[in-house]
ROSE-4610 file (N, C-alpha, C; in Angstrom, 1 decimal, always signed):
// ROSE-4610
residu = [M/M/M/I/I/I/S/S/S/A/A/A/S/S/S/F/F/F/L/L/L/T/T/T/S/S/S/K/K/K/N/N/N/I/I/I/P/P/P/N/N/N/T/T/T/L/L/L/T/T/T/K/K/K/L/L/L/N/N/N/K/K/K/T/T/T/D/D/D/V/V/V/D/D/D/Y/Y/Y/I/I/I/H/H/H/V/V/V/D/D/D/V/V/V/K/K/K/D/D/D/N/N/N/K/K/K/Y/Y/Y/V/V/V/S/S/S/G/G/G/K/K/K/T/T/T/L/L/L/P/P/P/F/F/F/K/K/K/Q/Q/Q/M/M/M/K/K/K/H/H/H/I/I/I/Y/Y/Y/K/K/K/F/F/F/T/T/T/D/D/D/K/K/K/R/R/R/L/L/L/D/D/D/I/I/I/H/H/H/L/L/L/M/M/M/V/V/V/D/D/D/A/A/A/P/P/P/S/S/S/K/K/K/Y/Y/Y/I/I/I/K/K/K/D/D/D/Y/Y/Y/A/A/A/N/N/N/L/L/L/N/N/N/T/T/T/E/E/E/Y/Y/Y/I/I/I/S/S/S/I/I/I/H/H/H/L/L/L/D/D/D/T/T/T/K/K/K/E/E/E/D/D/D/T/T/T/L/L/L/I/I/I/N/N/N/L/L/L/K/K/K/L/L/L/I/I/I/K/K/K/D/D/D/Y/Y/Y/G/G/G/I/I/I/K/K/K/A/A/A/G/G/G/I/I/I/V/V/V/L/L/L/N/N/N/P/P/P/N/N/N/N/N/N/E/E/E/V/V/V/Q/Q/Q/D/D/D/L/L/L/I/I/I/P/P/P/Y/Y/Y/L/L/L/P/P/P/Y/Y/Y/I/I/I/S/S/S/L/L/L/I/I/I/V/V/V/V/V/V/M/M/M/G/G/G/V/V/V/V/V/V/P/P/P/G/G/G/E/E/E/G/G/G/G/G/G/Q/Q/Q/K/K/K/F/F/F/I/I/I/D/D/D/S/S/S/T/T/T/I/I/I/E/E/E/K/K/K/L/L/L/K/K/K/E/E/E/L/L/L/N/N/N/I/I/I/L/L/L/K/K/K/K/K/K/E/E/E/Y/Y/Y/P/P/P/N/N/N/F/F/F/D/D/D/F/F/F/K/K/K/I/I/I/S/S/S/V/V/V/D/D/D/G/G/G/G/G/G/V/V/V/N/N/N/N/N/N/V/V/V/I/I/I/A/A/A/K/K/K/K/K/K/I/I/I/N/N/N/K/K/K/L/L/L/T/T/T/D/D/D/I/I/I/I/I/I/V/V/V/S/S/S/G/G/G/A/A/A/Y/Y/Y/I/I/I/V/V/V/E/E/E/S/S/S/E/E/E/D/D/D/Y/Y/Y/Q/Q/Q/K/K/K/Q/Q/Q/I/I/I/N/N/N/S/S/S/L/L/L/R/R/R/L/L/L/K/K/K/S/S/S]
num = [1/1/1/2/2/2/3/3/3/4/4/4/5/5/5/6/6/6/7/7/7/8/8/8/9/9/9/10/10/10/11/11/11/12/12/12/13/13/13/14/14/14/15/15/15/16/16/16/17/17/17/18/18/18/19/19/19/20/20/20/21/21/21/22/22/22/23/23/23/24/24/24/25/25/25/26/26/26/27/27/27/28/28/28/29/29/29/30/30/30/31/31/31/32/32/32/33/33/33/34/34/34/35/35/35/36/36/36/37/37/37/38/38/38/39/39/39/40/40/40/41/41/41/42/42/42/43/43/43/44/44/44/45/45/45/46/46/46/47/47/47/48/48/48/49/49/49/50/50/50/51/51/51/52/52/52/53/53/53/54/54/54/55/55/55/56/56/56/57/57/57/58/58/58/59/59/59/60/60/60/61/61/61/62/62/62/63/63/63/64/64/64/65/65/65/66/66/66/67/67/67/68/68/68/69/69/69/70/70/70/71/71/71/72/72/72/73/73/73/74/74/74/75/75/75/76/76/76/77/77/77/78/78/78/79/79/79/80/80/80/81/81/81/82/82/82/83/83/83/84/84/84/85/85/85/86/86/86/87/87/87/88/88/88/89/89/89/90/90/90/91/91/91/92/92/92/93/93/93/94/94/94/95/95/95/96/96/96/97/97/97/98/98/98/99/99/99/100/100/100/101/101/101/102/102/102/103/103/103/104/104/104/105/105/105/106/106/106/107/107/107/108/108/108/109/109/109/110/110/110/111/111/111/112/112/112/113/113/113/114/114/114/115/115/115/116/116/116/117/117/117/118/118/118/119/119/119/120/120/120/121/121/121/122/122/122/123/123/123/124/124/124/125/125/125/126/126/126/127/127/127/128/128/128/129/129/129/130/130/130/131/131/131/132/132/132/133/133/133/134/134/134/135/135/135/136/136/136/137/137/137/138/138/138/139/139/139/140/140/140/141/141/141/142/142/142/143/143/143/144/144/144/145/145/145/146/146/146/147/147/147/148/148/148/149/149/149/150/150/150/151/151/151/152/152/152/153/153/153/154/154/154/155/155/155/156/156/156/157/157/157/158/158/158/159/159/159/160/160/160/161/161/161/162/162/162/163/163/163/164/164/164/165/165/165/166/166/166/167/167/167/168/168/168/169/169/169/170/170/170/171/171/171/172/172/172/173/173/173/174/174/174/175/175/175/176/176/176/177/177/177/178/178/178/179/179/179/180/180/180/181/181/181/182/182/182/183/183/183/184/184/184/185/185/185/186/186/186/187/187/187/188/188/188/189/189/189/190/190/190/191/191/191/192/192/192/193/193/193/194/194/194/195/195/195/196/196/196/197/197/197/198/198/198/199/199/199/200/200/200/201/201/201/202/202/202/203/203/203/204/204/204/205/205/205/206/206/206/207/207/207/208/208/208/209/209/209/210/210/210/211/211/211/212/212/212]
x = [-12.1/-11.8/-13.1/-13.3/-14.5/-14.1/-14.9/-14.8/-16.1/-16.1/-17.3/-17.6/-18.8/-19.2/-20.0/-19.8/-20.5/-21.5/-21.9/-22.8/-24.1/-24.6/-25.9/-25.8/-24.6/-24.4/-25.0/-25.6/-26.1/-25.1/-24.1/-23.0/-21.7/-21.1/-19.9/-18.7/-18.4/-17.3/-17.5/-18.7/-19.0/-18.9/-19.5/-19.4/-18.0/-17.2/-15.8/-15.0/-15.3/-14.6/-15.0/-16.2/-16.7/-16.1/-16.0/-15.5/-14.0/-13.3/-11.9/-11.6/-12.5/-12.3/-12.6/-13.1/-13.3/-12.1/-12.2/-11.2/-11.5/-12.4/-12.7/-11.4/-11.3/-10.1/-9.9/-11.0/-11.0/-12.2/-12.1/-13.2/-13.5/-14.7/-15.2/-15.7/-15.1/-15.5/-16.2/-17.5/-18.3/-18.3/-18.0/-17.9/-18.9/-19.9/-21.0/-21.0/-21.2/-21.1/-22.5/-23.6/-24.9/-25.1/-24.1/-24.2/-24.2/-23.2/-23.1/-24.2/-24.4/-25.6/-26.2/-27.5/-28.1/-27.5/-27.5/-27.0/-25.6/-25.2/-23.8/-23.2/-22.1/-21.4/-20.7/-20.1/-19.4/-18.2/-18.0/-16.8/-15.5/-14.5/-13.2/-12.6/-12.9/-12.3/-12.8/-13.9/-14.4/-14.0/-14.1/-13.7/-12.2/-11.4/-9.9/-9.6/-10.6/-10.4/-10.7/-10.9/-11.3/-10.2/-8.9/-7.8/-7.9/-8.7/-8.8/-9.6/-10.4/-11.3/-11.0/-10.1/-9.8/-8.4/-7.6/-6.3/-6.4/-7.7/-7.9/-7.5/-7.1/-6.8/-8.2/-8.1/-9.3/-9.5/-10.7/-11.2/-12.1/-11.6/-12.4/-13.2/-14.4/-15.4/-15.9/-15.4/-15.7/-16.9/-18.1/-19.3/-19.5/-18.6/-18.6/-18.4/-18.8/-18.6/-17.2/-16.5/-15.1/-14.1/-13.7/-12.9/-11.5/-11.0/-9.7/-9.7/-10.8/-10.9/-10.7/-11.0/-11.0/-9.8/-9.1/-8.1/-6.9/-6.4/-5.3/-5.6/-6.8/-7.1/-7.1/-7.9/-8.0/-6.8/-5.9/-4.7/-3.7/-4.0/-3.1/-3.6/-4.7/-5.1/-4.5/-5.0/-4.4/-5.2/-4.9/-5.8/-5.1/-5.8/-5.3/-5.8/-7.1/-7.7/-8.5/-8.5/-9.4/-10.1/-11.4/-12.1/-13.0/-13.1/-13.9/-14.8/-15.9/-16.8/-16.4/-16.9/-16.5/-17.1/-18.2/-19.0/-19.0/-17.8/-17.7/-17.6/-17.5/-17.3/-15.9/-15.0/-13.5/-13.0/-11.8/-11.1/-10.7/-11.3/-11.1/-9.6/-8.9/-7.6/-6.6/-6.9/-6.0/-6.2/-7.4/-7.7/-7.1/-7.1/-6.5/-5.0/-4.4/-3.0/-2.7/-3.5/-3.3/-3.3/-4.3/-4.4/-3.1/-2.6/-1.4/-0.1/-0.2/+0.9/+1.1/+0.0/+0.1/+0.5/+0.8/+1.1/-0.1/-1.3/-2.5/-3.0/-3.6/-4.1/-5.4/-5.5/-6.7/-7.7/-9.0/-10.1/-11.1/-11.8/-13.0/-14.2/-15.3/-16.6/-17.5/-18.1/-19.1/-20.5/-21.3/-22.7/-23.5/-24.7/-25.5/-25.7/-25.7/-25.9/-24.6/-23.5/-22.2/-21.9/-21.2/-20.8/-19.4/-19.1/-17.7/-16.7/-17.1/-16.2/-15.8/-16.7/-16.4/-15.1/-14.7/-13.5/-12.2/-12.3/-11.1/-9.9/-10.2/-9.1/-8.3/-8.9/-8.3/-7.6/-7.6/-7.1/-5.6/-4.8/-3.3/-3.1/-4.2/-4.0/-4.7/-5.5/-6.3/-5.9/-6.1/-5.9/-7.2/-8.3/-9.6/-10.7/-11.7/-12.9/-14.0/-14.8/-15.9/-17.2/-17.9/-19.2/-20.3/-21.1/-22.2/-23.4/-23.8/-24.9/-26.2/-26.1/-27.3/-27.0/-28.0/-27.8/-27.1/-26.0/-25.2/-25.9/-25.6/-26.1/-26.6/-27.6/-28.2/-27.8/-27.6/-27.3/-28.6/-28.4/-29.6/-30.5/-30.0/-30.8/-30.7/-31.7/-31.7/-30.7/-30.0/-29.0/-29.7/-29.1/-29.6/-29.0/-29.9/-29.4/-28.5/-28.8/-28.0/-26.5/-26.2/-24.8/-24.0/-24.5/-23.8/-23.2/-24.0/-23.5/-22.4/-22.4/-21.3/-20.0/-20.2/-19.0/-18.4/-19.3/-18.8/-18.0/-18.5/-17.8/-16.4/-16.4/-15.1/-14.1/-14.6/-13.7/-13.1/-14.0/-13.5/-12.4/-12.7/-11.8/-10.4/-10.4/-9.2/-8.3/-9.0/-8.3/-7.8/-8.6/-8.2/-7.0/-6.9/-5.8/-5.0/-4.2/-3.5/-2.4/-2.0/-0.9/-1.4/-2.7/-3.2/-3.7/-3.2/-3.5/-4.5/-5.8/-6.8/-7.7/-8.2/-9.2/-10.6/-11.5/-12.9/-13.7/-14.4/-15.1/-16.6/-17.5/-18.9/-19.4/-20.2/-20.6/-22.1/-22.9/-24.3/-25.2/-26.0/-27.0/-26.5/-25.3/-24.7/-25.0/-25.6/-25.8/-25.3/-25.5/-24.9/-25.5/-26.7/-27.3/-26.6/-26.5/-25.8/-24.4/-23.7/-22.3/-22.1/-23.0/-22.8/-22.8/-23.6/-23.7/-22.5/-21.9/-20.8/-19.4/-19.3/-18.0/-16.9/-17.2/-16.1/-15.8/-16.7/-16.5/-15.8/-15.6/-15.1/-13.9/-13.1/-12.0/-12.3/-13.2/-13.6/-15.1/-15.7/-17.1/-17.3/-18.0/-18.4/-19.8/-19.9/-21.2/-21.3/-22.5/-22.7/-23.8/-25.1/-26.2/-26.2/-25.9/-25.9/-25.0/-23.9/-22.9/-23.3/-23.3/-23.3/-24.7/-25.8/-27.1/-27.4/-26.4/-26.6/-26.1/-26.4/-25.9/-24.5/-24.1/-22.8/-22.1/-21.2/-20.5/-19.7/-18.9/-18.1/-18.8/-20.0/-20.8/-21.2/-21.6/-22.1/-20.9/-19.7/-18.5/-18.2/-18.3/-18.0/-18.9/-20.2/-21.2/-20.9/-20.3/-20.0/-18.7/-17.9/-16.7/-17.1/-18.4/-19.0/-18.3/-18.0/-17.5/-18.7/-18.8/-19.9/-19.5]
y = [+1.4/+0.2/-0.6/-1.3/-2.1/-3.5/-4.4/-5.8/-6.4/-7.1/-7.5/-9.0/-9.2/-10.6/-11.1/-12.4/-13.1/-14.1/-14.0/-14.9/-15.1/-14.1/-14.2/-14.5/-14.7/-15.0/-16.3/-16.3/-17.6/-18.2/-17.4/-17.9/-17.3/-18.1/-17.5/-17.3/-18.2/-17.9/-16.6/-16.4/-15.2/-13.9/-14.0/-12.9/-12.5/-13.5/-13.3/-12.6/-13.1/-12.6/-11.1/-10.8/-9.4/-8.5/-9.1/-8.3/-8.0/-9.0/-8.8/-7.7/-7.3/-6.2/-4.8/-4.8/-3.6/-3.2/-2.1/-1.7/-2.0/-3.0/-3.4/-3.9/-3.6/-3.9/-5.4/-6.0/-7.4/-8.2/-9.5/-10.4/-11.0/-10.8/-11.3/-12.7/-13.6/-15.0/-15.5/-15.7/-16.2/-17.7/-18.3/-19.7/-20.1/-21.0/-21.4/-22.9/-23.4/-24.9/-25.5/-24.7/-25.2/-25.6/-25.1/-25.3/-23.9/-23.2/-21.8/-21.0/-21.0/-20.4/-21.4/-21.2/-22.1/-21.9/-23.0/-23.0/-23.3/-23.9/-24.3/-23.8/-23.2/-22.7/-23.8/-23.5/-24.6/-25.2/-26.4/-27.0/-26.4/-26.6/-25.9/-26.5/-27.8/-28.3/-27.6/-26.9/-26.1/-24.6/-24.2/-22.8/-22.5/-23.5/-23.3/-22.8/-23.0/-22.6/-21.2/-20.4/-19.0/-18.2/-18.7/-18.0/-18.0/-18.9/-19.0/-17.8/-17.2/-16.1/-14.8/-14.7/-13.4/-13.4/-12.3/-12.2/-11.2/-10.8/-9.9/-10.6/-9.9/-10.4/-10.8/-11.9/-12.4/-12.0/-11.8/-11.4/-12.5/-13.5/-14.7/-14.5/-14.8/-14.7/-16.1/-16.7/-18.0/-18.0/-18.3/-18.4/-19.9/-20.4/-21.9/-22.1/-23.3/-23.7/-24.0/-24.6/-25.0/-24.4/-23.2/-22.5/-23.2/-23.9/-24.5/-25.5/-26.1/-27.0/-26.3/-25.0/-24.2/-23.3/-22.9/-21.9/-22.3/-23.5/-23.9/-23.9/-24.4/-24.4/-23.0/-22.1/-20.7/-19.9/-20.2/-19.5/-19.7/-20.8/-21.2/-20.5/-19.7/-19.0/-17.6/-16.7/-15.4/-14.5/-14.9/-14.3/-13.2/-12.2/-11.1/-11.2/-11.5/-11.6/-12.9/-13.5/-14.5/-14.1/-14.0/-13.5/-14.6/-14.6/-15.7/-15.0/-15.7/-15.1/-15.4/-14.6/-14.8/-16.0/-16.4/-17.5/-18.8/-19.2/-20.5/-21.5/-22.8/-23.9/-24.1/-23.3/-23.5/-22.3/-22.4/-21.3/-20.2/-19.1/-17.9/-17.5/-17.5/-17.0/-18.0/-19.3/-20.3/-20.1/-19.9/-19.8/-18.5/-17.4/-16.2/-16.3/-17.0/-17.3/-18.2/-19.2/-20.1/-19.3/-18.4/-17.6/-16.8/-16.2/-15.4/-16.3/-17.5/-18.4/-18.7/-18.5/-18.7/-17.4/-16.4/-15.1/-14.3/-14.7/-14.0/-13.1/-12.0/-11.0/-11.6/-11.6/-12.2/-11.2/-11.6/-10.7/-11.3/-10.5/-10.9/-10.3/-11.1/-10.6/-10.4/-9.2/-8.9/-9.0/-9.9/-10.1/-8.9/-8.7/-7.6/-7.7/-9.0/-9.1/-9.1/-9.0/-8.9/-7.4/-7.2/-5.9/-5.6/-4.4/-4.0/-4.5/-4.4/-4.8/-6.2/-7.1/-8.5/-8.8/-7.9/-8.2/-7.6/-6.8/-6.1/-7.1/-8.2/-9.1/-9.6/-9.5/-10.1/-9.0/-7.8/-6.7/-6.9/-7.5/-7.6/-8.6/-9.4/-10.5/-10.2/-9.1/-8.9/-7.7/-7.8/-6.7/-6.1/-6.8/-6.4/-6.7/-5.8/-6.0/-5.9/-7.0/-6.9/-6.8/-5.7/-5.5/-5.9/-6.9/-7.3/-6.3/-5.8/-4.9/-5.6/-7.0/-7.9/-9.1/-9.9/-11.2/-12.1/-12.7/-13.4/-14.6/-14.9/-16.1/-15.8/-14.9/-14.7/-13.4/-13.4/-12.1/-11.4/-10.1/-9.3/-8.8/-8.8/-8.3/-6.8/-6.3/-4.8/-4.5/-3.4/-2.9/-2.6/-3.0/-2.7/-1.4/-0.4/+1.0/+1.1/+0.3/+0.4/+0.1/-0.5/-0.8/+0.4/+1.5/+2.8/+3.2/+2.9/+3.2/+2.4/+1.1/+0.2/+0.7/+1.2/+1.7/+2.9/+3.8/+4.9/+4.5/+3.4/+2.9/+2.4/+1.7/+1.1/+2.2/+3.3/+4.4/+5.1/+5.1/+5.5/+4.6/+3.3/+2.2/+2.4/+2.8/+3.0/+4.1/+5.1/+6.2/+5.8/+4.9/+4.5/+3.5/+2.8/+1.7/+2.0/+3.1/+3.5/+2.6/+1.7/+0.7/-0.4/-0.6/-1.7/-1.2/-1.8/-1.4/-2.3/-1.9/-2.7/-1.9/-2.5/-1.8/-2.2/-1.3/-1.6/-1.9/-3.0/-3.4/-3.5/-3.2/-3.4/-4.4/-5.4/-6.4/-6.6/-6.4/-6.7/-5.5/-5.6/-4.6/-3.2/-3.2/-1.9/-1.5/-0.4/+0.2/+1.6/+2.4/+3.7/+4.6/+4.4/+5.3/+5.0/+3.8/+3.4/+3.8/+3.7/+4.0/+5.5/+6.3/+7.8/+7.9/+7.1/+7.2/+6.6/+5.6/+4.9/+5.1/+5.8/+5.9/+6.4/+7.4/+8.0/+7.2/+6.2/+5.3/+4.0/+3.7/+2.4/+2.5/+1.5/+1.3/+0.5/-0.5/-1.4/-1.6/-1.5/-1.7/-3.0/-4.0/-5.2/-5.1/-5.4/-5.3/-6.4/-7.0/-8.2/-8.0/-8.2/-8.1/-6.7/-5.7/-4.3/-4.2/-5.0/-4.9/-6.0/-7.3/-8.4/-8.7/-8.1/-8.2/-7.0/-6.2/-5.0/-5.3/-4.3/-4.4/-3.9/-3.0/-2.3/-2.3/-3.3/-3.5/-2.3/-1.7/-0.6/+0.6/+0.8/+2.0/+1.8/+0.6/+0.4/+0.6/+0.1/+0.2/+1.7/+2.4/+3.9/+4.6/+4.2/+4.8/+4.5/+3.3/+3.0/+3.8/+4.1/+5.0/+6.4/+6.7/+8.0/+8.8/+8.1/+8.7/+8.7/+9.7/+9.7/+8.9]
z = [-16.9/-17.7/-17.8/-18.9/-19.2/-19.4/-18.7/-18.8/-19.3/-20.4/-21.1/-20.8/-20.3/-19.9/-21.1/-21.4/-22.5/-21.9/-20.6/-19.9/-20.7/-21.3/-21.9/-23.4/-23.9/-25.3/-25.8/-26.9/-27.5/-28.5/-28.8/-29.7/-29.3/-28.3/-27.6/-28.6/-29.5/-30.4/-31.2/-31.7/-32.4/-31.6/-30.4/-29.4/-29.1/-28.8/-28.4/-29.6/-30.8/-32.0/-32.2/-32.0/-32.1/-31.0/-29.8/-28.7/-28.9/-29.5/-29.8/-30.7/-31.5/-32.5/-31.8/-30.6/-29.8/-29.0/-28.3/-27.4/-25.9/-25.7/-24.4/-23.7/-22.4/-21.7/-21.3/-20.8/-20.4/-20.9/-21.0/-21.1/-19.8/-19.3/-18.0/-18.2/-17.6/-17.7/-16.5/-16.6/-15.4/-15.4/-14.3/-14.1/-13.1/-13.5/-12.6/-12.4/-11.2/-11.0/-10.7/-10.7/-10.4/-8.9/-8.1/-6.6/-5.9/-6.1/-5.5/-6.0/-7.3/-8.0/-8.9/-9.3/-10.2/-11.6/-12.4/-13.7/-13.8/-14.9/-15.1/-16.4/-16.4/-17.6/-18.3/-19.4/-20.2/-19.4/-19.5/-18.8/-19.3/-18.4/-18.8/-20.1/-20.4/-21.6/-22.8/-22.7/-23.8/-23.6/-22.3/-22.0/-22.4/-22.3/-22.5/-23.9/-24.8/-26.2/-26.5/-25.4/-25.5/-26.3/-26.1/-26.8/-28.3/-28.8/-30.3/-30.9/-30.0/-30.4/-29.9/-28.9/-28.4/-27.7/-27.9/-27.2/-26.0/-25.7/-24.6/-23.2/-22.3/-20.9/-20.3/-19.5/-18.9/-17.4/-17.1/-15.7/-15.3/-14.5/-14.2/-12.9/-13.0/-11.8/-11.5/-10.4/-10.0/-9.0/-9.6/-8.8/-8.5/-7.7/-7.4/-5.9/-5.5/-4.1/-3.7/-4.7/-4.4/-5.4/-5.2/-6.2/-6.4/-5.5/-5.7/-6.8/-7.2/-8.3/-9.6/-9.6/-10.9/-11.0/-9.9/-10.0/-10.9/-10.7/-11.5/-13.0/-13.4/-14.8/-15.4/-14.7/-15.3/-15.1/-14.2/-14.0/-15.2/-16.0/-17.1/-18.4/-18.4/-19.5/-19.5/-20.4/-20.5/-19.4/-18.2/-17.1/-16.3/-16.0/-15.2/-13.8/-13.6/-12.3/-12.2/-11.0/-10.6/-9.3/-9.3/-8.1/-7.6/-6.3/-5.6/-4.6/-4.2/-3.3/-1.8/-0.9/+0.5/+1.1/+0.7/+1.4/+0.7/+0.1/-0.5/+0.6/+0.3/+1.2/+1.6/+1.0/+1.2/+2.0/+2.4/+3.2/+2.2/+2.4/+1.4/+1.4/+2.5/+2.5/+1.8/+2.0/+1.3/-0.2/-0.7/-2.1/-2.7/-1.9/-2.4/-2.5/-1.6/-1.7/-2.8/-3.1/-4.2/-5.5/-5.7/-6.9/-7.1/-6.0/-6.1/-6.4/-5.9/-6.1/-7.6/-8.4/-9.8/-10.6/-9.8/-10.4/-11.0/-10.5/-10.9/-9.8/-10.2/-9.3/-8.7/-7.4/-6.7/-6.4/-6.5/-6.2/-5.2/-4.5/-3.7/-4.2/-4.3/-4.7/-3.6/-3.5/-2.5/-3.1/-2.5/-2.9/-2.3/-2.8/-2.2/-0.7/-0.2/+1.3/+2.1/+1.5/+2.2/+2.5/+3.7/+4.1/+3.7/+3.5/+3.2/+4.2/+5.5/+6.6/+6.5/+5.9/+5.8/+5.1/+4.2/+3.4/+4.0/+5.0/+5.5/+5.9/+6.5/+6.8/+5.6/+4.4/+3.2/+2.4/+2.8/+2.0/+1.6/+2.5/+2.1/+0.9/+0.6/-0.4/-1.7/-1.8/-3.0/-3.8/-5.1/-6.0/-6.6/-6.3/-6.9/-5.9/-5.8/-5.1/-6.1/-6.3/-7.3/-6.5/-6.7/-6.0/-7.0/-6.5/-7.3/-7.3/-8.5/-8.6/-8.7/-8.7/-8.8/-7.9/-7.7/-7.0/-8.0/-7.7/-8.7/-9.2/-10.5/-11.1/-12.6/-12.7/-14.0/-14.6/-15.9/-16.6/-16.9/-17.2/-17.6/-16.5/-15.3/-14.2/-14.0/-13.2/-13.0/-11.8/-12.0/-11.0/-9.7/-8.6/-7.3/-6.8/-6.6/-6.4/-5.1/-4.1/-2.9/-3.1/-4.2/-4.6/-4.5/-4.9/-5.0/-3.6/-2.5/-1.2/-0.8/-1.2/-1.0/-1.7/-2.9/-3.6/-2.9/-2.4/-1.6/-0.4/+0.3/+1.4/+1.0/-0.1/-0.6/-0.9/-1.4/-1.7/-0.5/+0.6/+1.9/+2.4/+2.2/+2.7/+2.0/+0.7/+0.0/+0.6/+1.1/+1.8/+3.2/+3.8/+5.2/+5.2/+4.1/+3.9/+2.7/+2.7/+1.5/+1.1/+2.1/+1.8/+0.9/+0.8/+0.1/-1.3/-2.4/-3.7/-4.3/-4.3/-4.9/-5.8/-6.9/-7.8/-7.4/-7.7/-7.5/-8.8/-8.8/-10.0/-9.6/-10.6/-10.4/-11.5/-11.0/-12.0/-11.8/-12.9/-12.9/-13.1/-14.1/-14.4/-14.8/-15.3/-15.7/-17.1/-17.3/-18.7/-18.7/-19.7/-19.8/-18.7/-18.3/-17.3/-15.9/-15.6/-14.3/-14.4/-15.5/-15.6/-15.2/-15.6/-15.2/-13.7/-13.0/-11.6/-10.8/-11.4/-10.7/-11.3/-12.4/-13.1/-12.2/-11.4/-10.5/-9.3/-9.1/-7.9/-8.2/-9.5/-9.9/-10.8/-10.8/-11.7/-12.9/-12.7/-13.8/-13.7/-14.9/-15.0/-15.8/-15.2/-15.9/-16.5/-17.8/-18.5/-19.4/-19.4/-20.3/-21.3/-20.9/-21.9/-22.6/-21.9/-22.5/-23.7/-23.6/-24.8/-25.8/-25.3/-26.2/-26.9/-26.3/-27.0/-27.8/-28.1/-29.0/-30.4/-31.3/-32.7/-32.8/-31.9/-32.1/-30.7/-30.6/-29.3/-28.9/-29.9/-29.6/-29.2/-29.8/-29.4/-27.9/-27.5/-26.1/-25.2/-25.6/-24.7/-24.6/-25.6/-25.6/-24.6/-24.6/-23.7/-22.3/-22.0/-20.6/-20.2/-21.1/-20.8/-20.8/-21.1/-21.2/-22.3/-23.4/-24.6/-25.6/-26.4/-27.4/-28.6]
């Protein structure tokens, strides 16, 4: 499955309208607070209008210090997943439970410096593990090759914990070349600049699915 990020878009309504005409599975919504990472995305009072431009399900990525401030708002959109980072200033377990209380699938994001074992205590509460292929914050970065080893570890983890049903997602630096390397190790590929800075969104999405 493919989740398209519009983080690098210069014209978000236009980008979302074009994405809505493709067969992309999710719209990946990056939320930045200028604290957890540098830079700030649009405030929710503007983000909430996303439904005017797309009816795709949303995959929310909270790159914020205090996720609880944002969970309620984004849970009220057409949201499938809300994912939070392990090292926020708040209690991770409480926030995962809060996401689930809203009937939304909860996810945990692993930064390049996080270990797979760090998330094991949270497996009963999550439906998604997002592996960052870049240092979180800026779009258009180069994929970190060691991410592939982390994906292999997660696939082993899936076999070791068959009672827990979680999907594996990769976010950051993914193009068609990287997709070939990680396709069998992932359930969801997040791609931003590779799609939205191209002339043909559907062609790029097809290449990530390894379709000609």
